[in-house]
C-alpha positions in Angstrom: -2.7 51.0 23.1 -2.9 48.3 20.5 -1.8 44.9 21.2 -1.4 42.0 18.8 -0.6 38.4 18.3 2.6 38.0 16.4 1.5 34.9 14.5 -1.7 36.5 13.4 0.0 39.4 11.7 -0.3 42.4 13.9 2.3 45.0 12.8 5.6 46.0 14.3 8.5 48.3 13.5 12.3 48.3 13.1 14.7 51.1 12.1 15.6 54.3 10.4 14.1 56.1 7.5 11.3 57.9 5.8 9.5 56.7 2.6 6.9 57.8 0.2 3.3 56.4 0.4 2.0 54.8 -2.7 -0.3 52.2 -1.2 -0.1 48.7 -2.4 -3.4 47.3 -3.8 -4.4 45.3 -0.7 -4.3 48.5 1.3 -6.4 50.6 -1.1 -10.1 50.9 -0.3 -9.3 50.5 3.4 -9.4 54.1 4.4 -6.0 55.0 3.0 -5.5 57.7 0.3 -4.8 56.6 -3.3 -1.3 57.2 -4.7 -2.7 60.2 -6.6 -4.2 61.9 -3.6 -1.1 61.2 -1.6 1.1 63.3 -3.8 0.2 66.5 -1.9 2.8 67.8 0.6 0.2 69.6 2.7 -3.0 68.8 4.4 -4.4 65.6 6.0 -3.4 63.3 3.1 0.2 64.6 3.5 0.4 63.6 7.2 -1.2 60.2 6.5 1.3 59.7 3.7 4.1 60.6 6.1 2.9 58.3 8.8 2.3 55.3 6.6 5.6 55.9 4.9 7.4 56.2 8.2 5.7 53.0 9.4 6.9 51.1 6.3 10.4 52.3 7.0 10.3 51.0 10.5 8.8 47.7 9.3 11.3 46.7 6.7 14.7 48.2 7.1 15.8 45.6 9.7 18.9 47.4 10.6 20.2 48.3 7.1 20.0 52.1 7.6 21.3 52.0 11.1 24.1 49.8 10.0 25.1 52.5 7.6 25.0 55.0 10.5 27.0 52.5 12.6 29.5 52.3 9.8 30.0 56.0 10.0 30.3 55.8 13.7 32.7 52.9 13.4 30.8 50.3 15.3 31.1 46.7 14.2 27.8 44.9 14.0 29.5 41.5 14.2 32.3 40.4 16.5 34.0 38.2 14.0 36.2 39.5 11.2 34.8 39.5 7.6 36.4 36.3 6.5 34.7 34.2 9.3 31.1 35.5 9.2 28.9 32.5 8.9 26.5 32.2 6.0 28.2 35.0 4.1 26.5 34.7 0.7 23.0 34.2 -0.4 19.5 35.8 0.0 17.2 32.8 -0.5 17.6 29.8 1.7 15.8 26.5 2.0 15.0 25.5 5.6 14.4 21.8 6.1 13.7 19.4 9.0 13.4 15.6 8.9 9.8 14.5 8.2 8.6 18.0 7.4 8.0 19.9 4.2 10.6 22.4 3.2 10.4 26.2 3.7 12.1 29.3 2.3 13.7 32.2 4.1 14.4 35.3 2.0 16.5 38.3 3.1 15.1 41.6 1.9 16.2 45.2 1.9 13.6 48.0 2.2 14.3 49.6 -1.1 12.4 50.9 -4.1 15.5 50.7 -6.3 14.5 48.9 -9.5 17.7 46.8 -9.3 16.3 45.4 -6.0 12.6 45.2 -6.8 13.1 43.1 -10.0 12.4 39.7 -8.4 14.9 37.0 -9.4 13.3 33.8 -10.9 14.3 31.6 -7.9 12.6 34.0 -5.5 9.4 34.1 -7.7 9.3 30.3 -7.9 9.8 29.8 -4.2 7.1 32.3 -3.3 4.6 31.2 -5.9 4.9 27.5 -4.9 4.6 28.2 -1.1 1.3 28.0 0.7 2.0 30.7 3.2 3.7 34.1 3.4 5.3 35.4 6.6 7.1 38.7 6.9 8.4 40.8 9.8 5.0 42.4 10.3 1.9 43.4 8.5 1.0 47.0 7.9 -2.6 48.1 8.8 -4.5 50.9 10.2 -4.0 49.8 13.8 -0.3 49.9 13.3 -0.5 53.5 12.1 -2.4 54.5 15.2 0.1 52.8 17.5 3.0 54.5 15.6 1.4 57.9 16.0 1.0 57.3 19.7 4.6 56.3 20.1 6.4 58.9 18.0 5.1 62.0 19.8 5.7 63.4 23.3 2.5 63.2 25.3 3.7 65.2 28.4 4.1 68.6 26.9 7.8 68.4 26.1 9.1 69.5 22.7 11.9 68.3 20.5 13.7 71.6 20.8 13.6 71.4 24.6 15.1 67.9 24.5 17.7 68.3 21.8 18.6 72.0 21.9 18.0 74.8 19.5 20.9 74.1 17.2 20.2 70.4 16.6 16.5 71.1 16.3 17.0 73.7 13.6 19.4 71.5 11.7 17.0 68.6 11.8 14.0 70.7 10.6 16.1 72.2 7.8 17.1 68.8 6.4 13.5 67.5 6.7 12.2 70.5 4.8 14.9 70.1 2.1 13.8 66.5 1.6 10.1 67.5 1.2 9.1 65.9 4.5 6.2 67.6 6.3 7.5 69.5 9.2 4.2 70.4 10.8 4.1 68.9 14.2 7.8 67.9 14.2 8.3 70.0 17.4 6.3 67.3 19.3 8.2 64.3 17.9 10.6 62.3 19.9 14.3 62.3 18.8 14.2 58.7 17.6 11.3 59.4 15.2 13.1 62.4 13.6 16.3 60.3 13.4 14.5 57.7 11.4 13.1 60.3 9.0 16.6 61.5 8.4 18.1 58.1 7.8 17.2 57.3 4.2 17.2 59.2 0.9 14.0 60.8 -0.4 11.5 58.3 -2.0 10.9 58.1 -5.7 8.4 55.4 -6.6 7.0 54.0 -3.4 7.3 50.4 -4.8 9.3 48.7 -2.1 10.6 45.1 -2.3 8.8 44.0 0.9 5.4 45.4 -0.1 5.8 43.9 -3.6 6.3 40.4 -2.0 3.3 41.0 0.3 1.2 42.1 -2.6 2.1 39.1 -4.7 1.3 36.7 -1.9 -2.0 38.5 -1.2 -3.1 38.3 -4.8 -2.4 34.6 -4.7 -4.8 34.3 -1.7 -2.0 33.0 0.6 -2.3 33.4 4.3 -0.1 36.4 5.3 1.2 36.8 8.8 3.9 38.7 10.8 6.5 37.5 13.2 6.5 40.4 15.6 4.1 42.8 17.3 4.2 46.6 16.9 4.8 47.1 20.6 8.0 45.0 20.4 9.3 46.8 17.4 8.6 50.3 18.7 10.4 49.4 21.9 13.7 49.1 20.1 13.9 52.9 19.9 11.1 54.2 21.9 12.5 52.4 24.9 15.9 54.0 24.6 16.9 56.7 27.2 16.4 60.2 25.8 20.2 61.0 25.8 20.7 58.0 23.6 17.9 59.1 21.2 19.5 62.5 21.0 22.9 61.0 20.2 21.4 59.0 17.4 19.7 62.1 16.0 22.9 64.0 16.2 24.7 61.3 14.3 22.1 61.2 11.6 22.4 64.9 11.1 26.2 64.9 11.0 26.3 62.0 8.5 23.9 63.4 5.9 26.6 64.0 3.3 27.9 60.4 3.5 24.8 58.5 4.1 23.6 58.0 0.5 27.1 56.8 -0.5 27.0 54.2 2.3 23.5 53.2 1.4 24.5 52.7 -2.2 27.4 50.4 -1.1 24.8 48.4 0.9 22.5 48.0 -2.1 25.5 46.9 -4.3 26.4 44.3 -1.6 22.8 43.2 -1.5 22.6 42.7 -5.2 25.8 40.6 -5.0 24.0 38.6 -2.3 26.8 39.4 0.0 25.0 39.5 3.3 28.2 39.3 5.3 29.2 42.7 3.8 25.9 44.1 5.1 26.4 42.6 8.6 30.0 43.9 8.7 29.3 47.5 7.5 30.7 48.9 10.7 34.2 47.6 10.4 35.5 50.3 8.2 36.1 53.2 10.6 37.5 53.9 14.0 34.8 53.5 16.8 33.2 56.6 18.3 30.3 55.9 20.6 30.8 52.1 20.9 28.5 51.6 23.9 25.5 53.2 22.3 25.6 51.5 19.0 26.4 48.1 20.5 23.4 48.5 22.7 21.2 49.5 19.8 22.4 46.7 17.5 21.8 44.2 20.3 18.2 45.5 20.6 17.7 45.7 16.9 19.3 42.5 15.7 20.5 40.0 18.4 17.4 40.1 20.6 15.0 40.2 17.7 16.7 37.3 15.9 16.3 35.1 18.9 12.6 36.0 19.2 11.9 35.6 15.5 13.7 32.2 15.3 11.5 30.9 18.1 8.3 32.2 16.4 9.3 30.7 13.1 9.4 27.2 14.5 5.6 26.4 14.4 5.5 27.9 10.9 8.4 25.8 9.8 6.8 22.7 11.3 3.8 23.2 9.1 6.0 23.6 6.1 5.6 25.2 2.7 6.2 28.7 4.0 8.0 31.6 2.4 9.4 33.9 5.2 10.8 37.3 4.3 12.9 39.3 6.8 15.6 41.9 6.5 18.8 40.5 5.1 20.8 41.8 8.1 19.0 39.3 10.2 20.4 36.3 8.3 24.2 36.0 8.8 26.6 35.7 11.7 26.7 33.7 15.0 23.5 35.4 16.3 21.8 35.4 12.8 18.7 33.5 12.0 20.4 31.0 9.7 22.8 29.9 12.5 20.1 29.9 15.1 17.9 27.7 12.9 20.8 25.3 12.2 21.5 25.0 15.9 17.8 24.2 16.4 18.2 21.2 14.1 17.2 22.5 10.7 19.2 22.0 7.5 20.0 25.4 5.9 20.8 25.4 2.2 21.4 28.4 -0.1 19.2 28.5 -3.1 20.0 32.0 -4.5 
């Protein structure tokens, strides 16, 4: 198993989806296929493409896709009504403390949509003038290995045995329709397949998070991650199998509505309405309240507390640009409120 120091940038993972692999320039020449060779849907490059893409999805969604699923299941991700969510508007925030240099905290969404990846001028300025770039985690080869270890059963069990013939067949059918490699899916755990079903098919592979990382790397900034891969995989890999099966079943059932819900989230993101992202689950009558509250606690609340603590040495040094999923920012348990309670001044920039 691969361990890592969170501050040194060892990878992690978060939630829900499958993306295409067109490697960003810092990754090329490090044993990964070029974007051209990654186009094939069969053979070894196809699997590496799948694994890397899957890992990217885990890294950067930060609850967005699961929030959409939670919306469909009717589970509120915040306990307060929409009008009272703290820090409701803004993606880029200045974080300041007396006697220290200022820092920036930017909320991202793991998307290749050109509306999202066109960096606003305030974000460009903040990133370019910072001396350090920190994100939720850094993608590398070790992270891919750890992901491969975690997403497959190692005790002889199969997905069909765990989820049943009907759900297994439905899952494979949807994966195939999306052009996702299905070779080996019978050995995958339910949470891994659920993630692969939880986002629309990729188009360009140019994701916001990787664009930011690439820009910082090209400027020779130190790049680090806040969390370890073991911590992030544990969000789902640590769930009891019945809960994993329930999440997979929900992902299959909600295929027809998922893209609509995701588009609504992108629109909210573009409006910098992070409260709307956090409150996506208030629209419908609750179904499996216990499961989704448990998952959201693991996915957001616990991780927010951990990330806020690990940001403090970085913030103390100053001149940092920190990028995390926008769903981590608002609310009583969000990073902005946690940082304010820790004595920082939090000011919206954009």
